[in-house]
Each structure stands twice: as structure tokens, then as C-alpha cells.
MDTraj code that builds the backbone (N, CA, C; nanometers):
import mdtraj as md
import numpy as np

residues = "MET PHE ALA VAL VAL LYS ILE ALA GLY GLN GLN PHE LYS VAL GLU LYS ASP GLN THR LEU HIS VAL PRO HIS LEU GLY GLY LYS PRO GLY ASP LYS ILE GLU LEU ASP GLU VAL SER LEU VAL ASP LYS ASP GLY LYS ILE SER LEU GLY LYS ASN ALA LYS ALA LYS ILE LYS ALA GLU ILE VAL ASP HIS VAL LYS GLY ASP ARG LEU ILE ALA TYR LYS GLN LYS ARG ARG LYS GLY PHE HIS LYS LYS LYS GLY HIS ARG THR GLN TYR THR ARG ILE LYS VAL THR SER ILE ALA".split()
xyz = np.array([
    [0.0836, -0.1174, 0.0000],
    [-0.0002, 0.0006, -0.0007],
    [0.0885, 0.1244, 0.0010],
    [0.0590, 0.2154, -0.0893],
    [0.1327, 0.3409, -0.0930],
    [0.0367, 0.4544, -0.1223],
    [0.0861, 0.5767, -0.1034],
    [0.0062, 0.6960, -0.1303],
    [0.0969, 0.8053, -0.1829],
    [0.0384, 0.8962, -0.2567],
    [0.1074, 1.0155, -0.3020],
    [0.0487, 1.1315, -0.2248],
    [0.1357, 1.2025, -0.1516],
    [0.0888, 1.3089, -0.0629],
    [0.1627, 1.4387, -0.0953],
    [0.0947, 1.5503, -0.0756],
    [0.1547, 1.6803, -0.1008],
    [0.1998, 1.7413, 0.0317],
    [0.3291, 1.7714, 0.0393],
    [0.3868, 1.8315, 0.1595],
    [0.4634, 1.9560, 0.1178],
    [0.4226, 2.0719, 0.1677],
    [0.4864, 2.1988, 0.1417],
    [0.5030, 2.2237, -0.0085],
    [0.3996, 2.1938, -0.0878],
    [0.4022, 2.2231, -0.2303],
    [0.4710, 2.1184, -0.3167],
    [0.5224, 2.0128, -0.2570],
    [0.5884, 1.9073, -0.3324],
    [0.5177, 1.7761, -0.3087],
    [0.5182, 1.6875, -0.4085],
    [0.4526, 1.5583, -0.3964],
    [0.5546, 1.4495, -0.3655],
    [0.5169, 1.3603, -0.2725],
    [0.6028, 1.2500, -0.2320],
    [0.5232, 1.1221, -0.2332],
    [0.5883, 1.0137, -0.2770],
    [0.5287, 0.8796, -0.2695],
    [0.5720, 0.8226, -0.1339],
    [0.4741, 0.7837, -0.0520],
    [0.5034, 0.7362, 0.0823],
    [0.4497, 0.5954, 0.1039],
    [0.5197, 0.5185, 0.1841],
    [0.4786, 0.3861, 0.2266],
    [0.4962, 0.3790, 0.3775],
    [0.4349, 0.2792, 0.4386],
    [0.4451, 0.2658, 0.5857],
    [0.5906, 0.2357, 0.6237],
    [0.6331, 0.2933, 0.7357],
    [0.7686, 0.2761, 0.7904],
    [0.8771, 0.3330, 0.7006],
    [0.8433, 0.4247, 0.6139],
    [0.9427, 0.4895, 0.5253],
    [0.9917, 0.6182, 0.5898],
    [1.1198, 0.6462, 0.5759],
    [1.1770, 0.7713, 0.6245],
    [1.2132, 0.8567, 0.5043],
    [1.1741, 0.9840, 0.5063],
    [1.2071, 1.0716, 0.3963],
    [1.2364, 1.2138, 0.4433],
    [1.3098, 1.2845, 0.3568],
    [1.3447, 1.4252, 0.3822],
    [1.2442, 1.5125, 0.3095],
    [1.1826, 1.6046, 0.3825],
    [1.0846, 1.6968, 0.3243],
    [1.1291, 1.8394, 0.3586],
    [1.0774, 1.9398, 0.2885],
    [1.1104, 2.0776, 0.3256],
    [1.0760, 2.1036, 0.4705],
    [1.1457, 2.1984, 0.5312],
    [1.1350, 2.2227, 0.6751],
    [0.9918, 2.2408, 0.7221],
    [0.9536, 2.1626, 0.8209],
    [0.8234, 2.1708, 0.8863],
    [0.8450, 2.2170, 1.0291],
    [0.7496, 2.2901, 1.0830],
    [0.7585, 2.3321, 1.2231],
    [0.7362, 2.2118, 1.3137],
    [0.7843, 2.2231, 1.4341],
    [0.7648, 2.1140, 1.5298],
    [0.8973, 2.0645, 1.5830],
    [0.8881, 1.9904, 1.6916],
    [1.0073, 1.9358, 1.7544],
    [1.0213, 1.7883, 1.7171],
    [1.1422, 1.7356, 1.7269],
    [1.1590, 1.5917, 1.7026],
    [1.0743, 1.5131, 1.8042],
    [1.0031, 1.4132, 1.7532],
    [0.9142, 1.3339, 1.8354],
    [0.7673, 1.3715, 1.8213],
    [0.7411, 1.4901, 1.7627],
    [0.6019, 1.5329, 1.7426],
    [0.5357, 1.4471, 1.6338],
    [0.4076, 1.4248, 1.6512],
    [0.3281, 1.3516, 1.5549],
    [0.2587, 1.4501, 1.4625],
    [0.2564, 1.4239, 1.3329],
    [0.1888, 1.5099, 1.2376],
    [0.0939, 1.4248, 1.1520],
    [-0.0068, 1.4894, 1.0959],
    [-0.1030, 1.4206, 1.0078],
    [-0.1043, 1.4927, 0.8754],
    [-0.0885, 1.4163, 0.7682],
    [-0.0855, 1.4708, 0.6326],
    [-0.2183, 1.4472, 0.5657],
    [-0.2889, 1.5562, 0.5283],
    [-0.4244, 1.5450, 0.4771],
    [-0.4315, 1.5477, 0.3235],
    [-0.3423, 1.6207, 0.2575],
    [-0.3512, 1.6419, 0.1136],
    [-0.3017, 1.5189, 0.0377],
    [-0.3899, 1.4215, 0.0205],
    [-0.3561, 1.2959, -0.0470],
    [-0.4082, 1.2998, -0.1887],
    [-0.3216, 1.2747, -0.2869],
    [-0.3611, 1.2786, -0.4281],
    [-0.3986, 1.1414, -0.4804],
    [-0.3299, 1.0370, -0.4331],
    [-0.3502, 0.9027, -0.4844],
    [-0.3269, 0.8012, -0.3764],
    [-0.4083, 0.6962, -0.3743],
    [-0.3904, 0.5860, -0.2812],
    [-0.4006, 0.4561, -0.3607],
    [-0.3033, 0.3667, -0.3400],
    [-0.3042, 0.2342, -0.4039],
    [-0.3130, 0.1322, -0.2913],
    [-0.4278, 0.0629, -0.2854],
    [-0.4475, -0.0384, -0.1811],
    [-0.4757, -0.1717, -0.2493],
    [-0.3787, -0.2590, -0.2508],
    [-0.3909, -0.3933, -0.3124],
    [-0.4369, -0.3867, -0.4578],
    [-0.3832, -0.2950, -0.5340],
    [-0.4171, -0.2843, -0.6756],
    [-0.5343, -0.1951, -0.7052],
    [-0.6105, -0.1518, -0.6056],
    [-0.7221, -0.0605, -0.6265],
    [-0.6712, 0.0815, -0.6077],
    [-0.6865, 0.1635, -0.7113],
    [-0.6340, 0.2988, -0.7109],
    [-0.7475, 0.3981, -0.6884],
    [-0.7264, 0.4912, -0.5962],
    [-0.8212, 0.5999, -0.5735],
    [-0.7491, 0.7300, -0.6007],
    [-0.8139, 0.8194, -0.6772],
    [-0.7547, 0.9473, -0.7148],
    [-0.8347, 1.0646, -0.6624],
    [-0.7676, 1.1751, -0.6447],
    [-0.8325, 1.3031, -0.6130],
    [-0.9175, 1.2970, -0.4890],
    [-1.0434, 1.3437, -0.5001],
    [-1.1345, 1.3486, -0.3861],
    [-1.1714, 1.2112, -0.3348],
    [-1.1616, 1.1089, -0.4196],
    [-1.1932, 0.9726, -0.3778],
    [-1.0824, 0.9128, -0.2911],
    [-0.9647, 0.9728, -0.2932],
    [-0.8533, 0.9230, -0.2137],
    [-0.8644, 0.9768, -0.0726],
    [-0.9555, 0.9185, 0.0049],
    [-0.9763, 0.9642, 0.1413],
    [-0.8884, 0.8821, 0.2351],
    [-0.7692, 0.9301, 0.2562],
    [-0.6764, 0.8627, 0.3438],
    [-0.6088, 0.9642, 0.4354],
    [-0.5708, 0.9197, 0.5493],
    [-0.4949, 1.0040, 0.6435],
    [-0.3636, 0.9367, 0.6683],
    [-0.2579, 1.0137, 0.6535],
    [-0.1242, 0.9611, 0.6736],
    [-0.0693, 1.0230, 0.8015],
    [-0.0269, 0.9358, 0.8918],
    [0.0306, 0.9815, 1.0164],
    [0.1801, 0.9608, 1.0117],
    [0.2520, 1.0607, 1.0585],
    [0.3977, 1.0564, 1.0536],
    [0.4545, 1.1152, 1.1824],
    [0.5814, 1.0897, 1.2028],
    [0.6503, 1.1429, 1.3202],
    [0.7753, 1.2143, 1.2763],
    [0.8005, 1.3309, 1.3360],
    [0.9215, 1.4063, 1.3043],
    [1.0400, 1.3395, 1.3744],
    [1.1399, 1.2997, 1.2940],
    [1.2577, 1.2342, 1.3502],
    [1.3579, 1.3408, 1.3934],
    [1.3966, 1.4283, 1.3029],
    [1.4885, 1.5386, 1.3377],
    [1.4903, 1.6396, 1.2218],
    [1.5619, 1.7481, 1.2469],
    [1.5794, 1.8534, 1.1464],
    [1.7257, 1.8497, 1.1009],
    [1.7463, 1.8556, 0.9693],
    [1.8816, 1.8459, 0.9137],
    [1.9013, 1.9562, 0.8110],
    [2.0276, 1.9788, 0.7765],
    [2.0627, 2.0746, 0.6720],
    [2.1089, 2.0000, 0.5492],
    [2.0786, 2.0529, 0.4313],
    [2.1219, 1.9937, 0.3064],
    [2.2648, 2.0282, 0.2740],
    [2.3082, 1.9896, 0.1556],
    [2.4443, 2.0224, 0.1117],
    [2.4586, 2.1716, 0.0890],
    [2.5823, 2.2186, 0.1014],
    [2.6074, 2.3600, 0.0803],
    [2.6017, 2.3941, -0.0680],
    [2.5272, 2.5007, -0.0979],
    [2.5190, 2.5499, -0.2348],
    [2.5887, 2.6834, -0.2420],
    [2.6756, 2.7004, -0.3421],
    [2.7545, 2.8206, -0.3568],
    [2.7038, 2.8999, -0.4765],
    [2.6807, 3.0290, -0.4572],
    [2.6463, 3.1186, -0.5668],
    [2.7655, 3.2137, -0.5847],
    [2.8289, 3.2118, -0.7001],
    [2.9467, 3.2914, -0.7277],
    [2.9205, 3.3856, -0.8435],
    [2.9442, 3.5136, -0.8221],
    [2.9252, 3.6138, -0.9293],
    [3.0590, 3.6825, -0.9549],
    [3.0838, 3.7146, -1.0798],
    [3.2069, 3.7822, -1.1175],
    [3.1844, 3.8638, -1.2422],
    [3.2479, 3.9838, -1.2458],
    [3.2477, 4.0649, -1.3668],
    [3.3898, 4.0711, -1.4191],
    [3.4048, 4.0367, -1.5419],
    [3.5426, 4.0278, -1.5944],
    [3.6048, 4.1659, -1.6087],
    [3.7330, 4.1692, -1.5830],
    [3.8201, 4.2883, -1.5951],
    [3.7840, 4.4002, -1.4977],
    [3.6969, 4.3790, -1.4040],
    [3.6580, 4.4838, -1.3120],
    [3.7051, 4.4572, -1.1693],
    [3.7503, 4.3392, -1.1442],
    [3.7941, 4.3050, -1.0075],
    [3.6784, 4.2769, -0.9132],
    [3.5573, 4.2637, -0.9681],
    [3.4410, 4.2380, -0.8852],
    [3.4103, 4.0898, -0.8793],
    [3.3998, 4.0376, -0.7595],
    [3.3525, 3.9013, -0.7409],
    [3.2838, 3.8901, -0.6048],
    [3.1854, 3.8086, -0.5994],
    [3.1048, 3.7908, -0.4782],
    [3.0755, 3.6428, -0.4635],
    [3.0902, 3.5925, -0.3435],
    [3.0637, 3.4509, -0.3171],
    [2.9709, 3.4389, -0.1979],
    [2.8558, 3.3738, -0.2199],
    [2.7597, 3.3513, -0.1139],
    [2.7236, 3.2042, -0.1130],
    [2.6807, 3.1545, -0.0018],
    [2.6395, 3.0141, 0.0082],
    [2.5270, 2.9991, 0.1091],
    [2.4587, 2.8865, 0.0979],
    [2.3540, 2.8585, 0.1953],
    [2.3325, 2.7077, 0.2003],
    [2.2683, 2.6644, 0.3094],
    [2.2317, 2.5248, 0.3281],
    [2.0859, 2.5191, 0.3565],
    [2.0102, 2.4458, 0.2744],
    [1.8638, 2.4388, 0.2891],
    [1.8279, 2.3518, 0.4079],
    [1.7249, 2.3943, 0.4833],
    [1.6770, 2.3217, 0.5978],
    [1.5775, 2.2147, 0.5553],
    [1.5916, 2.0933, 0.6069],
    [1.4988, 1.9849, 0.5785],
    [1.4516, 1.9236, 0.7093],
    [1.3397, 1.8521, 0.7027],
    [1.2894, 1.7768, 0.8169],
    [1.2824, 1.6326, 0.7748],
    [1.3351, 1.5439, 0.8610],
    [1.3310, 1.4022, 0.8347],
    [1.2078, 1.3466, 0.9089],
    [1.1145, 1.2822, 0.8323],
    [0.9960, 1.2291, 0.8951],
    [0.9906, 1.0787, 0.8671],
    [0.9170, 1.0083, 0.9566],
    [0.8957, 0.8649, 0.9391],
    [0.7459, 0.8415, 0.9363],
    [0.6994, 0.7785, 0.8309],
    [0.5564, 0.7496, 0.8128],
    [0.5195, 0.6340, 0.9028],
    [0.4248, 0.6547, 0.9924],
    [0.3862, 0.5485, 1.0866],
    [0.2658, 0.4694, 1.0397],
    [0.1692, 0.5357, 0.9731],
    [0.0534, 0.4609, 0.9256],
    [-0.0155, 0.5325, 0.8103],
    [-0.0825, 0.4536, 0.7267],
    [-0.1687, 0.5049, 0.6189],
    [-0.3066, 0.4438, 0.6423],
    [-0.4045, 0.5286, 0.6715],
    [-0.5392, 0.4781, 0.7000],
    [-0.6414, 0.5413, 0.6077],
])
top = md.Topology()
chain = top.add_chain()
for i, resn in enumerate(residues, 1):
    res = top.add_residue(resn, chain, resSeq=i)
    for name in ("N", "CA", "C"):
        top.add_atom(name, md.element.get_by_symbol(name[0]), res)
traj = md.Trajectory(xyz[None], top)
């Protein structure tokens, strides 16, 4: 059994006991969350789409992590101008506990 759920504007395929990285969600590690925006549910070969996909996905926040460092480098030739900036995107690691 799997489902396609929308989290923070992105779609993820989730299964029970799966751990995945999603864009940063509020909450502390150990908090339980419920994901309502379900697009598709596959239960033993029976597929439900859109409004017919009435499922609730329960998950638990495992921890908050940072992604890889991304560097943005700008330079103008022959002018001596260069600028280097970087950032690390915040992610939340969640574990899907049940699909009902």
C-alpha cells in the first residue's frame, strides 16, 4: 500500500515505515503530524484518485537536518568584482507510521 501526498508544495510517494526528507516543517523531534492532502492511494491494486482518495497519513518528526552547501558565485570580468555567497537548505526528516 502506498500513497502520493503533497507536503509543502511538493509531492512525495510514501509507504508505511518509510523515512524521507521533506522541506522544513515546524515542530520538535518526536512530534506527531497528520498529512491530509492525499492525491492518490493504491491499496492492493485498487487505485483512488483526487477526492476519492480519502486517506490520512500519520507521521513522526525524527529530526531537522541541513542539506548540502550550495555556492552562488558572481564575477564581472576585468573589473575586479567578485562575490561569493552560500547557503544550506533546511529539511525535516519524517517517518511515516501509518496510512489509514
